[in-house]
Every structure is written in structure tokens, then in C-alpha cells.
N, C-alpha and C positions, 0 to 999 in steps of 0.2 A: 504494500500500500504506500503510495507516494506521500510526501509531506503535506501537500494540499488536501489529500484525502483524509489523512489523520486529523488535520485541523477541522475539516468539515464534520467528520465523525464525532470528534470531541464536542463540537458545538451542538450537534444534534443530541448527543448523549445528555448534555446539561439540560436541554429543553425537555427531553423525555423523562429525566429523573425528577423534575420538580414541576408540579402543576402550576398553571398560570393563575388559577383562582386563589382566593384568599386562603390562608392556612387554616386547616381544620383544628378544632379544639380537642376532640376525642381521637385517640390514636390506638392502634392495635397491631400486633405482630402475628403473622400467619405463615404457614408452610403449605405448599400445594404440590402433591405428587400426581403427575398426569401422564397420559399417553395419547398418541394420535397415529392412526393407521389409515393409509389411503392408497388406492391402486385401481387399475382398470378391471371391470367385470366382464364386459363383452363389447367389442367395437368401441363406440364412443361413450358407452355407459361406464360410469365411475362409482366406486363405493368408498365410504369413509366412516370411521367410528372414532370418537374420542371420549375421554372420560377423565375424571379427577377425584381425588380424595383431599379435602381441605381441612386443616386443623388450625385453631386459633388459640392464643394464650389466654383468651377470656371471651365470654359471650356465648359459648355453645357447650352443650352437654355431651355431644358426640360429633365426629367429623361430618362435614357436609359432603354429600356424594352427588356427582353429576355424570350422566351418560348421554351421548348424543350420536345416534346413527343417522347417516345422510346418504342419499343417492343423487348422483349428478350426471350431467352430460357435457362432453367437451364441445361447446358450441363453435368455437374458433380455436386457432392455435394458442391464443393468449387468454381466452375467456371460457370459464366453466360456470354452469348454472346448477344449483343444488336445491333439494328439498328434503325435509326430514322432521325429526322429533327430538326433544330434550326432556329428560326427567331429572329433577333436582329434589333431594331430600335433605332437610336441615333440621337442627334441634337447638333453637335458641334458648338460653338459660332463662328459667322463670316463665316460659311461654310454651304453648302447645307446639308439637312438631309440625313442620310445614312440608307438604308434598306439592310440588309444582310441576305442571305439564306445559310444554311449549311446542307450538308448530313453528317450523323454521323454513325460511326461504333465503337463499343467499347467492351472490355473484362474486366469483373470484377472478380478478383481473391481474395478469402479470403485466405491469405497466412497462417494465423494461429497465435498461441500464441508466443509472443516475449516479454521478460522482464516483464511478468505478465500481459500484455495487448494483444490486438489483432491488427494485421496488415493487411490492405487491399490495393491491387494494382488495379488501373484503368488505362488501356491503351486505349486512344481514338484517332481515325483518323477522320479528318474533310476535306471535300471539300467545299470551300467557294466561293460564288458569291455575288457581290454587284450590286444592280440595277443601270443601266445606265453606268456601267463601264465594260471594257473587262477583260477577264482572269478568270482562276480558280485557287484558292490558295489551296495547299495541306499542311496540318499541322498535326503534332503529338503532343498530350498532354499526359504526363505521370504523374500520381498522386500516392502518397503513403499517407495513412491515418492511424494513430496509435491512439488507444483509450485504456484507462485503468480505471477501477472503482476506485473512491476515497472515497465513503461512502456507507452506507447501503441502501440508496435510489436509488442506481445505477447511481448516477451522474458520468459522464465520463470525464476524462481529455483528451483533443483532440490535436493532432499535425498533420498537413498535409502540404505537399509540392507538388506543381504541376509545371512542367517545360513544356514550349511550344517551339517547334522547327518547323520552316517552311521549307518545302522541296524545294520551288521555290519562285521566285519573280514575282509579278504581276503588271499590270498597276494601280490597285486600291490601291496599297500601301504596300502589303505584301512583305517583303524582306527575302530572303533565309537565313537560319541559326537560331541561338538562337533568340527567340522573347521576351519571358518574363518568370518570375517565380513568383508564388504566394505562400507565406508561411503563415500558419494560426496557432495560438495557442489560445485555449479557452476551453470551457466546453460544454458538451452535457447534457442538463438538462431534467429530466423526467417531463412531464406534465400530461399525461394520459397513460393507459396501452400500447397504440400503437402510442403515440404522444410524441415527444421530440423537443427540440430547441437547436441549436448550436449558441452560443454567444461567441464572443472573439475579437481578433485583427488579421487583415490580412495586410501583407506587400506585395505590388506588385511592382516589378522592371520591367520596360519596356525598351527594347533596341530600340532606334530610329536612323534612318539614316538621316543625314542632319540637325539634331537638337540634343540638349542635351537629354541624357537619362532621364527617369522620374521615380520617386518613389511615390507611392500612399499609404497613411495610411487610412485603411478602417475599419469601424465598420460594420461587417456583422451579421445579425440575420436571421437564417434559421429555419423554422418549418419543421420537418421531420415526416411524417406519413407512417407507414408500416402496411400492412394488409395481 
């Protein structure tokens, strides 16, 4: 990586590590162990499944579990379109367990080369339902992920930012407007020819109504398999 690329990456890292919104008052530490598997099924048909186990140093009685299977189609060389489902189970302290179901539609676009690296955009729409609660929450999630190689083993420097915007308010607690932003800085490490691991730091800023906003400091480790 050239000197100019290093400076560009460092500047982007600083932007990714610290949200531009005001500092949250409540803070939490978390660790996320995740996996993501993707590959072709037949012709242009694609399959993907990801999941995670998330633990917090406070605020939950048991880890949060997420699983998300998706089916997609390679629409063009750089664009794939997806649809699927997400299940989330969480156990907040002092409150009943939450079981959430989401319908998912998303577009993955390989934008191309930027500053010596590669930029990918993911636009995701979700329709959310919570068991035992009324209402359907509609939400947009927009992510940008930038990677650039830093050694001959193809270790990648990674920056990503994902913004969540809710389209409506619901009885189960979703409030219309800006919801949260997740910023990640780290490395994508080669393990085997088709297996890598993302390791780094994630900063999550959550807007809350009727309570102080929250900032989470997260250690995520994600195994990524592509076939």
C-alpha cells in the first residue's frame, strides 16, 4: 500500500471509529462471534447464511442469537439481489425475552476500485415483527465496506459503516427516523483458500427515545466462507 493510500486509510479509519453524532451517555462492552457463508447454488442462483452469538457485560441474561438465511440472484457482474428471513432472540435483564422475525430484501453492489482498494455497497430493507407485540416496523440499512490489501498474504485492511433508518414507529419500540450507526475498523485475515476472518473494533451508536442514547464498544470476530 502506497503512502497516499495509508494516509487515506488512516483518515477513513478515524471517521469510522468515532460517530459524528453527539457522545452517548450510556456505554456498554460486547463481544460478537459470527459466521457468514455464501456461494452459488445453480446458475445465477446464490445462497447465503449468516449468524451470530452476542454477549454483553451488562443488560442481558443470556446471549443474543441471530440467524439469517438468504437466497439471491446474480443480476449483473457487479450487482446481486437477495431475499430472505432473520430470526433474533434476546433476553434483556428485568424484561421478558424478545423473539423477533424479519423479512429481508437487499442489493449488493460491488462499486469497484477506490484508492487502491475495493468498495462494496449493501442496501437492505427489513420488515420487523416481535412476538406478542402489535405492529410492523419498516427499516432501511445502508452499509459501505472498503477493503485494501496490506501484505503478500492478502491480509485486508477493512473499514465499514452501516446506518439504520426507521420509516415508522411501532408499539414494540421502533421509532421513526435515525436509529443507529455501526462503524467497524479491522482486518480480514486469510485462513484457508476460501476461508477468512474479520477481526477488529466496532463502535455502535444507538438513538433512544425517553432515555439516554447508548454507545457500545464491540469486539467482533466473523468467519467468512465463500464457495
